[in-house]
Structure formats: structure tokens, C-alpha cells
C-alpha positions as a Markdown table, in Angstrom:
| # | Residue | x | y | z |
|---|---|---|---|---|
| 1 | Unk | -0.6 | -2.7 | 43.9 |
| 2 | Unk | 2.3 | -2.2 | 41.5 |
| 3 | Unk | 4.6 | 0.7 | 42.5 |
| 4 | Unk | 5.1 | 1.6 | 38.8 |
| 5 | Unk | 2.7 | 1.4 | 35.8 |
| 6 | Unk | 4.4 | 1.7 | 32.5 |
| 7 | Unk | 2.8 | 1.7 | 29.0 |
| 8 | Unk | 5.0 | 0.2 | 26.3 |
| 9 | Unk | 4.1 | 1.5 | 22.8 |
| 10 | Unk | 5.9 | -0.2 | 19.9 |
| 11 | Unk | 4.6 | -2.0 | 16.8 |
| 12 | Unk | 7.3 | -4.7 | 16.9 |
| 13 | Unk | 6.2 | -7.6 | 19.2 |
| 14 | Unk | 9.8 | -8.8 | 19.6 |
| 15 | Unk | 11.0 | -5.4 | 20.9 |
| 16 | Unk | 8.0 | -5.1 | 23.2 |
| 17 | Unk | 8.9 | -8.5 | 24.6 |
| 18 | Unk | 12.5 | -7.4 | 25.1 |
| 19 | Unk | 11.4 | -4.2 | 26.9 |
| 20 | Unk | 9.0 | -6.3 | 29.1 |
| 21 | Unk | 11.8 | -8.7 | 30.0 |
| 22 | Unk | 14.3 | -5.9 | 30.8 |
| 23 | Unk | 11.8 | -4.0 | 33.0 |
| 24 | Unk | 10.5 | -7.1 | 34.7 |
| 25 | Unk | 14.1 | -8.1 | 35.6 |
| 26 | Unk | 14.9 | -4.7 | 37.0 |
| 27 | Unk | 11.7 | -3.8 | 38.7 |
| 28 | Unk | 10.2 | -7.2 | 39.5 |
| 29 | Unk | 6.8 | -7.3 | 41.1 |
| 30 | Unk | 7.0 | -3.5 | 41.5 |
| 31 | Unk | 5.9 | -2.9 | 37.9 |
| 32 | Unk | 2.7 | -3.3 | 35.9 |
| 33 | Unk | 3.4 | -3.3 | 32.2 |
| 34 | Unk | 0.8 | -2.7 | 29.4 |
| 35 | Unk | 1.5 | -2.9 | 25.7 |
| 36 | Unk | 0.1 | -1.0 | 22.7 |
| 37 | Unk | 1.1 | -1.6 | 19.1 |
| 38 | Unk | -0.3 | 1.6 | 17.5 |
| 39 | Unk | -1.4 | 5.1 | 18.3 |
| 40 | Unk | -5.1 | 4.1 | 18.6 |
| 41 | Unk | -4.4 | 1.5 | 21.2 |
| 42 | Unk | -2.2 | 4.0 | 23.1 |
| 43 | Unk | -5.0 | 6.5 | 23.1 |
| 44 | Unk | -7.4 | 3.9 | 24.4 |
| 45 | Unk | -5.1 | 3.0 | 27.3 |
| 46 | Unk | -4.7 | 6.7 | 28.1 |
| 47 | Unk | -8.5 | 7.3 | 28.1 |
| 48 | Unk | -9.0 | 4.5 | 30.5 |
| 49 | Unk | -6.2 | 5.7 | 32.8 |
| 50 | Unk | -4.3 | 9.0 | 32.7 |
| 51 | Unk | -1.8 | 8.6 | 35.6 |
| 52 | Unk | 0.7 | 6.3 | 34.0 |
| 53 | Unk | 4.2 | 6.6 | 35.6 |
| 54 | Unk | 5.9 | 6.4 | 32.2 |
| 55 | Unk | 5.1 | 5.9 | 28.5 |
| 56 | Unk | 7.8 | 4.3 | 26.3 |
| 57 | Unk | 7.0 | 5.4 | 22.8 |
| 58 | Unk | 8.5 | 4.1 | 19.5 |
| 59 | Unk | 9.3 | 7.0 | 17.2 |
| 60 | Unk | 7.7 | 5.5 | 14.1 |
| 61 | Unk | 4.3 | 4.2 | 15.1 |
| 62 | Unk | 1.3 | 3.3 | 12.9 |
| 63 | Unk | -1.1 | 6.2 | 13.2 |
| 64 | Unk | 1.5 | 8.8 | 13.7 |
| 65 | Unk | 4.0 | 10.8 | 11.7 |
| 66 | Unk | 7.4 | 10.9 | 13.4 |
| 67 | Unk | 7.2 | 13.1 | 16.5 |
| 68 | Unk | 3.5 | 13.8 | 16.1 |
| 69 | Unk | 2.6 | 11.0 | 18.5 |
| 70 | Unk | 5.0 | 12.6 | 21.1 |
| 71 | Unk | 3.5 | 16.0 | 20.5 |
| 72 | Unk | -0.1 | 14.7 | 20.9 |
| 73 | Unk | 0.9 | 13.0 | 24.2 |
| 74 | Unk | 2.6 | 16.0 | 25.6 |
| 75 | Unk | -0.4 | 18.2 | 24.7 |
| 76 | Unk | -3.1 | 15.9 | 26.0 |
| 77 | Unk | -1.3 | 14.3 | 29.0 |
| 78 | Unk | 1.5 | 16.7 | 30.1 |
| 79 | Unk | 1.7 | 15.0 | 33.5 |
| 80 | Unk | 3.0 | 11.7 | 32.0 |
| 81 | Unk | 6.7 | 11.5 | 31.2 |
| 82 | Unk | 7.4 | 10.1 | 27.7 |
| 83 | Unk | 10.6 | 8.3 | 26.7 |
| 84 | Unk | 11.2 | 7.9 | 23.0 |
| 85 | Unk | 12.6 | 4.6 | 21.6 |
| 86 | Unk | 14.0 | 4.4 | 18.1 |
| 87 | Unk | 16.4 | 2.6 | 15.8 |
| 88 | Unk | 17.2 | 6.0 | 14.4 |
| 89 | Unk | 20.1 | 7.0 | 16.6 |
| 90 | Unk | 21.3 | 10.2 | 15.0 |
| 91 | Unk | 22.1 | 12.9 | 17.6 |
| 92 | Unk | 19.7 | 15.3 | 15.7 |
| 93 | Unk | 16.8 | 12.9 | 16.1 |
| 94 | Unk | 17.5 | 12.7 | 19.9 |
| 95 | Unk | 17.8 | 16.5 | 20.1 |
| 96 | Unk | 14.5 | 16.9 | 18.3 |
| 97 | Unk | 12.8 | 14.4 | 20.7 |
| 98 | Unk | 14.1 | 16.5 | 23.6 |
| 99 | Unk | 12.9 | 19.8 | 22.0 |
| 100 | Unk | 9.4 | 18.3 | 21.4 |
| 101 | Unk | 9.1 | 17.4 | 25.1 |
| 102 | Unk | 10.4 | 13.9 | 25.7 |
| 103 | Unk | 12.0 | 13.0 | 29.0 |
| 104 | Unk | 14.5 | 10.7 | 27.5 |
| 105 | Unk | 15.6 | 8.7 | 24.5 |
| 106 | Unk | 16.5 | 5.0 | 24.3 |
| 107 | Unk | 18.3 | 3.8 | 21.2 |
| 108 | Unk | 17.1 | 0.3 | 20.2 |
| 109 | Unk | 20.8 | -0.8 | 20.1 |
| 110 | Unk | 21.1 | -0.1 | 23.8 |
| 111 | Unk | 22.3 | -2.8 | 26.2 |
| 112 | Unk | 19.8 | -4.3 | 28.6 |
| 113 | Unk | 21.5 | -2.7 | 31.5 |
| 114 | Unk | 21.4 | 0.8 | 29.8 |
| 115 | Unk | 17.6 | 0.4 | 29.1 |
| 116 | Unk | 17.0 | -0.5 | 32.8 |
| 117 | Unk | 19.1 | 2.4 | 34.1 |
| 118 | Unk | 17.5 | 4.9 | 31.7 |
| 119 | Unk | 13.9 | 3.9 | 32.7 |
| 120 | Unk | 14.8 | 4.0 | 36.4 |
| 121 | Unk | 16.3 | 7.5 | 36.1 |
| 122 | Unk | 13.1 | 8.8 | 34.5 |
| 123 | Unk | 10.9 | 7.0 | 37.0 |
| 124 | Unk | 12.9 | 8.8 | 39.7 |
| 125 | Unk | 11.8 | 12.1 | 38.2 |
| 126 | Unk | 15.0 | 13.0 | 36.1 |
| 127 | Unk | 15.7 | 12.8 | 32.4 |
| 128 | Unk | 17.9 | 10.5 | 30.4 |
| 129 | Unk | 19.8 | 11.4 | 27.2 |
| 130 | Unk | 22.5 | 9.4 | 25.5 |
| 131 | Unk | 25.9 | 11.0 | 25.4 |
| 132 | Unk | 25.7 | 11.7 | 21.7 |
| 133 | Unk | 22.6 | 13.9 | 22.0 |
| 134 | Unk | 23.3 | 17.2 | 20.3 |
| 135 | Unk | 23.6 | 20.2 | 22.5 |
| 136 | Unk | 21.0 | 22.1 | 20.5 |
| 137 | Unk | 18.1 | 21.0 | 18.4 |
| 138 | Unk | 17.4 | 22.2 | 14.9 |
| 139 | Unk | 13.7 | 22.9 | 15.4 |
| 140 | Unk | 12.5 | 25.8 | 13.4 |
| 141 | Unk | 9.9 | 28.4 | 14.3 |
| 142 | Unk | 7.5 | 26.8 | 11.8 |
| 143 | Unk | 8.0 | 23.4 | 13.5 |
| 144 | Unk | 7.3 | 24.9 | 16.9 |
| 145 | Unk | 4.1 | 26.4 | 15.6 |
| 146 | Unk | 3.1 | 23.1 | 14.0 |
| 147 | Unk | 3.9 | 21.3 | 17.3 |
| 148 | Unk | 1.7 | 23.8 | 19.2 |
| 149 | Unk | -1.2 | 23.3 | 16.8 |
| 150 | Unk | -1.0 | 19.5 | 16.9 |
| 151 | Unk | -0.8 | 19.6 | 20.7 |
| 152 | Unk | -4.1 | 21.4 | 20.8 |
| 153 | Unk | -6.0 | 18.7 | 18.9 |
| 154 | Unk | -8.2 | 16.1 | 20.6 |
| 155 | Unk | -7.2 | 12.5 | 20.0 |
| 156 | Unk | -10.2 | 12.1 | 17.6 |
| 157 | Unk | -9.2 | 15.2 | 15.7 |
| 158 | Unk | -5.6 | 13.9 | 15.5 |
| 159 | Unk | -7.0 | 10.6 | 14.1 |
| 160 | Unk | -9.0 | 12.4 | 11.5 |
| 161 | Unk | -6.0 | 14.5 | 10.6 |
| 162 | Unk | -3.8 | 11.5 | 9.9 |
| 163 | Unk | -6.5 | 10.0 | 7.8 |
| 164 | Unk | -6.9 | 13.2 | 5.8 |
| 165 | Unk | -3.2 | 13.3 | 5.2 |
| 166 | Unk | -3.3 | 9.6 | 4.1 |
| 167 | Unk | -5.6 | 10.8 | 1.3 |
| 168 | Unk | -9.0 | 9.5 | 2.6 |
| 169 | Unk | -12.2 | 11.3 | 1.7 |
| 170 | Unk | -14.6 | 12.5 | 4.4 |
| 171 | Unk | -17.0 | 9.7 | 3.4 |
| 172 | Unk | -14.2 | 7.1 | 3.9 |
| 173 | Unk | -13.2 | 8.6 | 7.3 |
| 174 | Unk | -16.8 | 8.6 | 8.5 |
| 175 | Unk | -17.1 | 4.9 | 7.6 |
| 176 | Unk | -13.8 | 3.9 | 9.3 |
| 177 | Unk | -14.6 | 5.9 | 12.5 |
| 178 | Unk | -18.3 | 4.9 | 12.5 |
| 179 | Unk | -19.5 | 8.6 | 12.6 |
| 180 | Unk | -21.5 | 10.7 | 10.3 |
| 181 | Unk | -19.9 | 12.6 | 7.4 |
| 182 | Unk | -21.2 | 15.9 | 9.0 |
| 183 | Unk | -19.2 | 15.0 | 12.1 |
| 184 | Unk | -16.0 | 14.5 | 10.0 |
| 185 | Unk | -16.6 | 17.8 | 8.3 |
| 186 | Unk | -16.9 | 19.5 | 11.7 |
| 187 | Unk | -13.6 | 17.9 | 12.8 |
| 188 | Unk | -11.8 | 18.9 | 9.7 |
| 189 | Unk | -13.0 | 22.5 | 10.1 |
| 190 | Unk | -11.8 | 22.6 | 13.7 |
| 191 | Unk | -8.5 | 21.0 | 12.7 |
| 192 | Unk | -7.9 | 23.6 | 10.0 |
| 193 | Unk | -8.7 | 26.4 | 12.5 |
| 194 | Unk | -6.3 | 25.0 | 15.1 |
| 195 | Unk | -3.5 | 24.4 | 12.7 |
| 196 | Unk | -4.1 | 27.7 | 10.9 |
| 197 | Unk | -4.3 | 26.0 | 7.5 |
| 198 | Unk | -6.9 | 26.1 | 4.7 |
| 199 | Unk | -6.4 | 23.0 | 2.6 |
| 200 | Unk | -5.7 | 19.3 | 3.1 |
| 201 | Unk | -2.4 | 19.7 | 1.3 |
| 202 | Unk | -1.3 | 22.4 | 3.8 |
| 203 | Unk | -2.3 | 20.1 | 6.7 |
| 204 | Unk | -0.3 | 17.3 | 5.3 |
| 205 | Unk | 2.7 | 19.5 | 4.9 |
| 206 | Unk | 2.4 | 20.6 | 8.5 |
| 207 | Unk | 2.3 | 17.0 | 9.7 |
| 208 | Unk | 5.4 | 16.3 | 7.6 |
| 209 | Unk | 7.3 | 18.8 | 9.8 |
| 210 | Unk | 7.0 | 16.3 | 12.6 |
| 211 | Unk | 9.1 | 13.7 | 10.7 |
| 212 | Unk | 12.1 | 12.5 | 12.6 |
| 213 | Unk | 14.6 | 13.7 | 10.0 |
| 214 | Unk | 13.6 | 17.1 | 8.5 |
| 215 | Unk | 12.7 | 17.1 | 4.9 |
| 216 | Unk | 15.4 | 18.8 | 2.8 |
């Protein structure tokens, strides 16, 4: 049995392959690696198994808005450490990742050796932040409230929320998720209550607060 089980979540096959190579070289037969290319696949993997040793999560994933994927993970599976991966390497982005609950941040420009070291540090129970991570994160009270609301959603509610914010009607969401329109309406009602919003526009604005770079 593998000593470590790591979930690699990135929508770029080339980078998933690079991560797999880096981790296989450093951990050898002691690691089991599973890949997901979107939030839906990530959720499926987590439903099947909830005791992963680490999730490597790309910041801009299909099915999520910026840090919303991280927030969902930390809310539903707080026991699993999550390291963010991104080509956005501004110190403010790293600081926001830390504020939203990540255990580390790997810039995509990192050398192979740095990726290996970062992952090992987090597997050993510590955290890993690049030197340029800002000392404080500019996360507002509204963003913290939005984060708490999103963290309370179930994976299915989160999926419905992202579809609502993409402009889909209840009928379209019901068709895509293979559920009844009444079920979608019930989800939307629960989502609005948890997020303390009344309209789809307000829900979309709340989700935008999770973007990696705050909207000016």
C-alpha cells in the first residue's frame, strides 16, 4: 500500500504530467497519484475517498471561480491539506490562498526540486509558502463572510451555484444534472439562505469575491 495518496487537480494535461513526474521521482513507490481535470472530477474522487494525504489544486479550475474551489474543499474536507498551484505568482494571490485555508502555494514557474521539497514539507505536516508571500492578506470582511457561506454548501449546491452564476435557467440546470426542476429550485432556495442573498445577481457577485485578484 502506498505511503502517500495525492490528488492532482489541474486542467492542463502537460502540467499534471510534470507534477506526476516530479512526485514519482521524489517519492517513488511510496506514492499513489490520481488526477482530476475539473471540480466535478475532484468532487467525485473525494466522495469515493476522503482521507487523501494531499490535494494539489490549480487556482483557475473549470467549475470554480478563483478561490471558491479551495473554500469548498476546506469546508467539506477540513482534514485534507490543500496546496494551491498557479501561474499567477503575485504575493497578494499567495497571501489570499493562505487566508482562505491553503497549506501552501506552488508557483508554476517553480523548479522541479522546489516542487518536490514543497510537497514533502506539507506531507510532513508543515506549511510551505514562497519567500515573496505577503505578510498580510487583503481579505475583507465581506470576502470572509462569502467564504464562510460557500464553505457551508454541499458539493451539489456548489455545482448549482456555479451554473446559476453562468446564467443557466433552472430548467437547463435540471437537464444538465439529471434532476427535477423542483430539486433545482430547492437547491437554489437553500443556497440563497446559506449565502444570505436574495437574487441570482447577488449570488454571482458573492462568487466573484473569490476571484484570485480582487475586482477593483
